[in-house]
VEXFIZA-12794 format. One record per residue: residue in one letter; x, y, z of N, C-alpha, C in turn. Coordinates in steps of 0.1 Angstrom, whole numbers, plus 2048, in hexadecimal, padded with zeros to 3 digits. Layout:
AXYZXYZXYZ ...
END
This chain:
X178F11401180F123FF17EF06410 X18CEF940E186EF1417194EF8424 X18FEEE432194EEF43D1A5EF243E X1ABEE84341BAEE24301BCEED428 X1B2EF341A1B9EFC4171BFF0B41D X1B8F0E4281B7F194321C6F1743D X1C6F0743C1D2F074471DEF0543E X1DEEFD4311E8F044271ECF0F426 X1E0F194211E4F2541D1EEF2E42C X1E6F2B4331E8F3143F1E5F41445 X1D8F3F43D1D5F5043B1CAF52449 X1C8F4D44E1BFF4E45A1C1F42466 X1C2F464731C8F3E47F1BCF3647B X1ADF3A47C1A3F31481197F38474 X192F35470182F38468176F32469 X16BF3646B164F3446D156F3B462 X159F3C454156F4644D147F3C444 X13CF45445131F3A441130F3F433 X12FF2F42B131F2B41C123F30410 X122F39405118F3A40410CF30400 X102F2A4050FAF1D4030EFF243F9 X0EAF193F10DBF1C3E80D4F1F3F0 X0C6F233EC0BCF253F30B3F1A3F4 X0AAF154000A5F0E40309AF0B407 X08DF05407081F06412081EF841E X088EF041D08BEE8423090EE842E X080EE5437084EE5446092EDF450 X092ED64470A3ECE44F0AFED444C X0ACED743F0BCEE143A0BCEF2440 X0AFEF64400B2F0544A0B7F04459 X0ADEF645E0B4EF34680C4EEF46E X0C7EE74660D4EE545E0DCEF0461 X0DBEFC45A0E5F054570DFF10466 X0D6F0E4680D5F174780DCF0F480 X0DCF074840E9F0148A0F3EFF48C X0F7EFD47E107F0147710AF0D479 X100F19475101F29479104F2A48D X0FAF214920FBF254A0110F224A3 X111F124A2121F114A512BF1C4A1 X127F1E493133F2A48E131F3649B X125F3949D123F444A912AF424B6 X128F344BE12DF2F4CD13BF2B4CB X13EF2B4C2150F204C2157F334BC X15BF334CA168F444C8173F3A4BF X17AF454BF189F424B1190F394BF X193F3B4CE19AF3B4D2196F2B4D8 X18DF244D5189F164DA18FF0E4D9 X191F034E119BEF54DE190EE84E0 X196EDF4DB18DED74D8185ECF4E6 X182ED34EC179ED14F916BED54F8 X174EE44F7165EF04F815EEED4E9 X161EEB4DD15FEE94CF153EDA4D2 X159ED34D8157EC84D9146EC74E7 X149ED14EA13CED74F612FEDA4EA X135EE54E212CEEC4E1127EE44CD X12DED84CC12AECF4C111CEC84C8 X120EC34D2119EBA4E110CEC54DE X108ECF4E80FCED64E90FAED34DA X0FAED64CE0F5ED94BF0EFECC4BE X0F5EC24C40F3EB64BF0E5EB04C0 X0E4EB74D20D7EB54DF0CDEBD4D7 X0CDEC34CD0BDEC54C70B8EC24BD X0A7EBE4C00A4EB14BC09EEB74AA X0A4EAD4A509CEB1495092EAA492 X085EB5490076EB148A077EA7483 X070E9E485069E91478078E88477 X084E87482093E7E48408FE7648B X08FE6C486091E5D49509EE5F49B X0A1E5C4A10AFE5B4AC0BCE564A4 X0B3E4749E0BFE4049A0C2E48489 X0BBE4E4870BDE5A4790C9E67477 X0C6E6A4820D0E7348A0DAE7148B X0E3E704850F4E69489100E7648C X10AE6F493114E79497120E6F493 X12AE7648E138E7148A13EE7648D X148E73491157E79496163E6C48E X16DE78482179E6F47F187E79483 X18EE7148019AE724861A1E72480 X1A9E7B4741B8E7046C1C1E7E468 X1CCE784651D9E8545F1D4E8A453 X1D6E914531D9E9C4401E7E9F440 X1E9EA44331F2EA742A1FEEA0424 X202EA4424210E9B418219E92421 X21BE9942E225E9243321FE8743F X214E85440207E93446208E9C450 X20BEA344E20EEB1459202EB6464 X1F5EB74611E9EB34671E3EAD469 X1D7EAD4731D3EA447B1C0EAD477 X1BBEA54741ABEA74711A2EA047B X19BEA647F190EA2489182EA8481 X17BE9E47F16CEA548215FE9D485 X157EA848714DEA248D146EA2483 X138E9F48812DE9F47811DE98479 X115EA347B105E9F481100E9C470 X0FDE924710F2E8F4650E2E89463 X0DDE914600CEE894640C3E8D456 X0BBE864530B1E8644A0AEE92444 X0A9E984370A7EA4435099EA6430 X092E9842C085E9642E07FE9341F X08AE9141708BE93408094E88400 X099E8340709EE764080ABE74407 X0B2E8240F0C3E8540E0BDE89418 X0D0E8C4200D3E9042D0D7EA042D X0D9EA24370DDEAF4400EBEAD448 X0F4EB443F102EB344E10AEB944F X108EBD45C113EC946511CEC4462 X125ECA45F135EC246013EECF46B X145EC846F14CED147815DECB479 X162ED346F16FECB46A17DED8473 X181ECB47B189ED448519CED447F X1A3EDA47B1B4ED74761B7ED9484 X1C3ED04881CEED34911DCED248B X1E8ED848E1F6ED748A1F8EC648F X203EBF48A206EB148A211EB4497 X20CEAE4A3213EAE4AB21EEA04AD X22DE9C4AE231E934AF22EE864B2 X22BE7E4AC228E704B1218E6E4B5 X212E784AA200E794A61F8E7249B X203E714921FEE6D4861F9E63486 X1F9E5848E1F3E4A48D1E4E49490 X1DFE574921D4E5A4991CCE5748D X1C1E4D48C1B7E4E4831ADE4B482 X19FE4F48E195E4549418AE4D48A X180E4548D174E4248A167E3E48F X15FE47494157E4749B149E49497 X13DE4349912CE48496124E4449B X11CE4849A10DE4A4AD108E3A4A9 X107E3849A0FCE2C49A106E1D49B X114E1D4A011CE164A511BE0D4B4 X113E1B4BC10DE1B4C7102E1A4CD X100E144D90F1E144E20ECE1D4DE X0F4E274E00E4E324E90EDE404E4 X0EDE494E00EDE594DE0FAE5F4EA X0F4E5F4F30F9E664FF10AE604FD X10CE504F611BE4D4FA122E504F4 X120E574E7127E5F4DA12FE674E2 X12AE6F4E4139E7E4ED13DE774F3 X138E6D4FD145E6650514DE604FF X149E574F4153E514ED15BE594E5 X15CE674DE163E6D4D816CE714E1 X168E744EE171E7D4F817AE70501 X178E654FC17FE5B503188E584F5 X189E574E718EE584DB199E5A4D9 X1A6E554D41B2E574D41B2E624CD X1AEE654C41B0E764C31ADE804C7 X1A2E7F4CF19CE8A4D61A2E8E4E1 X1A8E804EB1B5E814F51C5E894ED X1C4E844E21D5E8A4DE1D1E9A4D9 X1C5E9B4D31C7EAB4D21BEEB54D9 X1B9EB14E91B1EB84ED1B5EC34F5 X1C4EBF4F61CEECF4FA1D4ED84EE X1D0ED14DF1D9EDA4D51D3EE64D0 X1D5EF14CE1CAEFD4C91CBEF74B8 X1BDEF94B51B9EF54A41C5F004A1 X1BEEFF4911CAF0A48C1BBF1047D X1B1F054811A7F06476199F0547B X18FF05475184F0347E179F07471 X173EFA46D168EFE464156EF6460 X152F00462145EFC46213CEFE457 X133EF245212EEF344611EEEC448 X119EEC443109EE7442108EE5432 X106ED742B100ED24210F5ECB41F X0F1EC94160E6EBE4130E8EB8407 X0ECEA94080EDE9E4020E4E983FD 
END
């Protein structure tokens, strides 16, 4: 069930439940799962966007063995969602090589209710477009999406780790 399924069903305010994951011996995938689990444990149900981003930033500072810095990518996407659209989707992703020609992707999806005048929020930022890693989180904090949503309580948080 996606983050937006939970929003639409309004069953829970927030959910950080872990999905069933297929077994693997891949060290990069195991690391990705550990990092995702760590985020689930650290992010409290009452967390606002600044606190969530701080935990994500800390997780991204943990190095990945045998991965070059330019192959360890961070993205941030903000976009409207829903038929009206009535929700704002704020997604943070860390992506790194799995050592088998694929990628490990840790995705932190955050859903916010639309606040009048925010529907124009559509941003996309990727760390490979910047000069240095340290700049990516400053850029996220200066983005229109972050600034508009930083004081709005999220209605759903979903943390996943996938191998692509």
